[in-house]
N, C-alpha and C positions, 0 to 999 in steps of 0.2 A: 228896466226888469216887470216882465209882462207874467211871468209865473214863478213859482217856489223853486229851489235847487233840486228838492230832493223827490217830492212825488208829480213835478211837474203840476200844480194846481196852478189855477189862475186866477192873478191878482186883480185887485179893483183899484183902477187907477184912479189918481185925483180928476173931481169933476165928471166924471164918468156916470153917465145916464145908465140908468136900470140898471142899478148896481146888484137887483136881487137874483138878477140872472145871472151874472158871474158867482155870487155868491155859492146860491144854490148848485148851479155846475161843480165849483169847488167840493161839495158835501158831498155830491153824488159820486164824485172820483173817491174821497175818503172812504164813502158807504163801500166800495168795490175793492179797496186797496188794503185799509185797516182789517187784520185778521183776515187775510186772503185764503176763500176758500173757493175752487175750481171744479166745474164737473170734470172736466180730462185734459191731458196735454196731449192727448194722442189723435186728436181730430183735424181733418184740413180742410173741412167744409163744416159750415154754419150750420145746427139744430134746425127741422122746421117749423117746428113751434117750440123754441125756448119761452122761459118763466122770466118775468119782471127780476132783473137782480142778477141772473144766470151770468158766470165768467167760465171763460175757455182759456186755455194758452195755445194759440194757433199753430197747429205743427205744420212741418216743410211735406209738399209744398202749399201755401194757402190757397182756396179755390174758392169761386164762388164771390159772395160779398167779402170774403177774407185774402181775396187776390192780393197778395204784395203786404200782406200783414206778417208774414211768419215770425215767431216768436214771439208777439205782442200779446197781453191780454185782452180780449175782447171781452167788453162786459155790456148786455143785453138791456137796454133802459128805455122807456116811453117809446117804445119801436121800432129801437134802431139800434146799429152797434157803436158803440163810443171805443175807443183804442188806447192805450197807455201800455209803456216799454217799461219793462222790469229794470230795476236796477240789483247793481250788486249784494247779495246780502238778502233779497227778499224770500221769506217764507211763506210757502203756501201749500194748503192740505188738498192735495188731489182726491176728490171723490171716490169716482170707478178707481183708484187703487188702494184707498184706504191709507195713505202715506204722507207722511211731510216731507218735502222737497224743500232744498235750498239753492237760488240761483247763483250760481259762479262767475256771472259777468258773460258766460256763454253757452250754458247748458245748464239746466235743472237735475241737481245731484240728488240722489237719496242720503237719507243721516249716515247710513253705513259707509260711505266711501267719500267722507270728509276728512278722513285722518283725524288729527290731534284734536279736531274740535270735537271729534267721539267721545274723548276720555273723561270719563265720570269720577269723581271722588267716592260716589257713593250712588245705590240703586236700589228702590224698593221696589218689589211687584208683589201687589197685592199686601203689603205693609212698609211700616216703615223702617228703614235702613239706620243703622247706629255707628257708631265709630268702631264699636266691638265686632260689627259684622255687616261691613259697608256694602254686601251683597245682600240682601234678605229677599227672600222667596215665600209669599202664603198662597201655598194652591194644593191640589189631590193629586199632583203628579209633573214631575219635568221630563222631558225629550230632549236628549241630546242625539243628533242624527248625522250618518255618515254624509259625506259628501262627493259620494259616488263610488268608495272602497271603503277605508278603514276610517275608526275611528277613536281617539284616546283622549281618558282623561288624565291629566299630568298634575300632582302635587307635589309642590317643590320647596325645599325648605334651605335655611342658611348654610349649615354645616352638621357635624356628625352628633353634637349633643342637643339640637334642636328636633322639633318634631313635624312630621308630616304625615297626617292621620285624617280618617274618618269617626267621626263620635256619632254615636247613636243615642238619644235621650228618650224618657218618658216622663212627661210632664216640666220638660224642660232641665231634667236631671240625667247626667250622663249616666249610661250604665254599659256601655261596649266602646269598646275604640280598636280599631284597627289599622294597622301602618309601621311607621317609624316613628318611635317613642322614645327619644331623647337618647336611641342609641344605634346601632347597625342593623339589628334585627328584625327581621320584618315578625310582628308579633299582632294576636289578638289578646285584649284584656278585658276584663269585665270587671264591674264596681258594684259591691255589697249595697244594701240600704243605708249604712253608714257611710258612704263612700269611701271604702276603702278597695283600692285597685289591684288586682292579681292577672298574671299573665298567664292565661291557658294555654296556648301554643306560642312557640318561638321559632322563627325560619334562620340559620346561620348564613349569613350571606355568601361568607369563602367557601364551607360545604355542601350549604345547603340542604344538611341536616335538619330534620324538624324533630323536635322536644316538646312534650306535654308536661310543663313543670308541677301541676296540679293533680296528675293522673297516673296514679301505678299501674307500670307495665306490667300485664301476664305472661305476654313473651320474653322480654328482656331476661338476662341470668341474673340472678342476685348479685348485690354487691358485696365485696370482701374486700379486705384492706389485704392490701401487698406487704405492707410494713408488718414486721414479725411481733412486735409490742400492740398492736391495734391501737397504736396511738397514746397508749394510759401511761409513757412513761414508766413503766414499771418493770422492766425486761422483757427480754424476748429468750424463748417462745412464750407468749402472752400467757398470763394465768389462767389456769382452768375454771377459774371461781370470780365471783365480783370484787372480790379483796385486792388491793395493790398495797403490798407492805413496805417497800420501799422505792424511793426514787432510783432510776437508772437511767442515766441520759441516752438517749436512742443513738444505735449506733449507726443510723441510716444516715445522720447529719453529722457533717462535719465545718468548724469556724474557720474564720479568714480573716487578714488584720488584726489581730489580738482578741477578738472577741470571746467570752467565754459563756459558756452553758452551766446553769447553776438548778437547784430545785424550786421550782417555784412554789405555789399552793395548792391543796390535796380538795377534791372532792371526797367526802367522806359519807357512806353509806349509812343511815337512818340517821342522821348529824341533829343535833339540840335546837338548831336554827329553827327549822321546820319542825318540832315537834318529836324527835326521836332521842333516844338516850345517849348517843356516841356525841365526841366534842363538836360545838358548833363550828361552822363554815368561816372561813376567811372572808371578808367582804369582795375581795376581787373573785375568788371562784364563785362566789353567790351572785354576783352581778353577771358572770357568763352564765348560770343556768336560768336568771331570770329573761337574760337575752334569748337562750335557746328556746326557753317555754314560754316567750312573748310576755313576760312579766305574773305569770300564774304563780299560785305559792300551793304549798302542800304536798302533796304525796310525789308530784314528779320533781321535784325538790329536794326530797327530803330521802327518796331511794335511789337504786341505780349504781352502775358499775363505778366503781372509784378509779382515779386517775389522778395523775400530777399534772399541772401546766408546768412549763419548762420557761426560766427566765434568761433572757439573752442579754448580756452588758458588751458595750462597747468601748474600746478606748478612744481618749481622746485625740489619737494620732493613727491615722493605718492608710491605707492604699486605697484612693478615690475610684471607686468603680461606676458611680454616675452622678448627675447633677442634675437639680429641677429649679425654678424661680430662682439660680442666685446662689442656693444654698448645696454643697459637697455633700456626698453620702457614700462611704464606705460598703462594700460588700463584703457582708460578715458572715453570712450563713449558706453552707452548699450542702447538697446530697451526693451523697458517697458513689465513686463510680460502681454501680452494679446493675447488672441488665435489667433490662423494663421496656414493656412493650411500646411498639412505636407512636401508639395512640393511648393516651393515659390521663386520666383527670387528678389533681393533687386538690386536698383542701386540707384546711386548718382555719382555727381561731386566732385572731390575733388585738393584742391590747398593746399601744404605746404606753409606758408608765412615765417616760422621762425623755423630752426630745421627740421630734418627727422620725417616722418610718416610710420611706419610700419605695413602693410596690410599681416594678417597671413591666409595662408590657412589650413583649417581643413579637416579633414574627410568626414564631411557632407557637407562641403561648398566649391563649385568650381570656384575658383578667374578668372575674365577676367579682364583686361585692355586694356581700349581702343579697344575692341574687341577682346583680343588675349589671350587665354587659357594661365594662369601660372601654373608653373609647384614647385609650392612651395610660400615659403612668398617673397614679395616682398616689398621694400624699395622705399618711393616716396621723392624726395627731392627739394627745393625751384624752384630750374633750370628745375625740369620737367613742370613746367606750370601746369595748369588744365589738368584732366587726367580722364578720365570716367570708373567709380567702377562698375562692375556687378558680384553679387554672387548668384551663384545656388544653393539652399538649399535643401537637402535631407533629410530626415529622417526615419528611420525604423518606418515600422508600428507597428512593435512589442516592440520597448522601446521611440517612443516618447512621449514627456509629456505634448504636446498640443501647448507649446510655445519655444521660444528662445531666449533669451536676448543677446548674441552676435551676431546677425545678423551683424553689420556692419565690424567686423573685424579688429577694428582701432584701433591702440595702437600708443601714440606720446611721443615722446624723451621729456626729463626736459624743461621743460622754452622753450615749442613750442607754435606757434599757426597754426592755417588753418582754413580755409574757406570750407565749404559743401554746396552745392547746389542741388537744384532740385531731391529730394532724393523721389522715388517710390519704391514699393512692389506690386507684383502682381502674381496672383497665377499660377502655372506652371512654367516650363522652356524653357522660350524663351529670351534668353539674347538679348538686344537690340543690333545692328550693330551698329558703328561709324555712326553718321550722320543720322541716321534712325527716331531721335526724335530732335524735335528743339525747343521744350520747356517743360513746365510743362506737366506730364503724370495727367491728371484729375482724381478727385474721383468722384464715384456717387454722392456724396455731391453736387457736382457744377449742377448737372442737377436735384434737386429738386423740 
């Protein structure tokens, strides 16, 4: 063997004279080919005054001193041209293009055209990448340009409960988010200095309706409760005073599968629990007021219109209306067949006290729990405490019958009990954000 198999370097033969000549020739070839840098790959004629060590990739057709050398690496050394044949996998820096290219065996390819070899686990531009941010850029700007017409930036998520969004930070602390954040609504959210996130704007994907949960609407009509007792469970028409003398089962509800409605607990005006003179609150209703008022104490849990919760009790057997995760649930609570608008919002507070409760989302019923849109059925367990339920109901004008008995969307496990409070039904689609309502939503009857 007279030369090496990869770089074709001349080898010193046994008993060879002038070994230094062969050795220096091999070193000169290494100097040219290792960390290969060429002036150009588009020249067909050699330059008039090359510098010692300059390399070129001879373009087709080679001419002058390069005749017959197309595709070879021409290396100017000691006043003459030396030629080397590139091998597959050679990498060269092309100086006049400021590009790295790879030899495929027949042509020099840019890195952008070598397929899977251009797949990176991470990339840092001006800053190191890390596992949480495999693509990291530290720069004063980023440009995404069109390639002749349109240009779209796509952010994809795995499923409806996942997130596809843009987050804006200040000092690496997130302060705003735009996108699909865990539900189906396109939303804009902001975070305060404590890291608490709030939804400023949400767009419903089905109707394209825009809501501003934290912005009072000056143009929208005032909300009033279509339920005649104002959700206070103390008789209809609703009392003109803040007192609720006796529990009266709501006439707009009816039970099913043997379930029963009984008196729950009462919120008492000027109660002793929070410094008043009247009887103390039952812990169950005090927990509700704590949830409504975000844990604050004092006058906002001492005063206010009185109301009762209602207790719903389910039998051990009944008519199975739904199942979830292998558990059967009874259809236990309906609304009566009364005329209602085609688009309404139903709201109530719910607490499971024994066994689970299933809230079912229907094609015409959009379910919200504590102000967050759900992407399917939701199980409420006793450990969840009080939750605020809002159901946006939309019926097609061509198929609506004028009433909806299944508005509560509530199914109970066998031998379960739960409490409902402050039920409200109002026209249109304005789900109340958590904390926006601090007591019963009054009916028009209360102002007669």
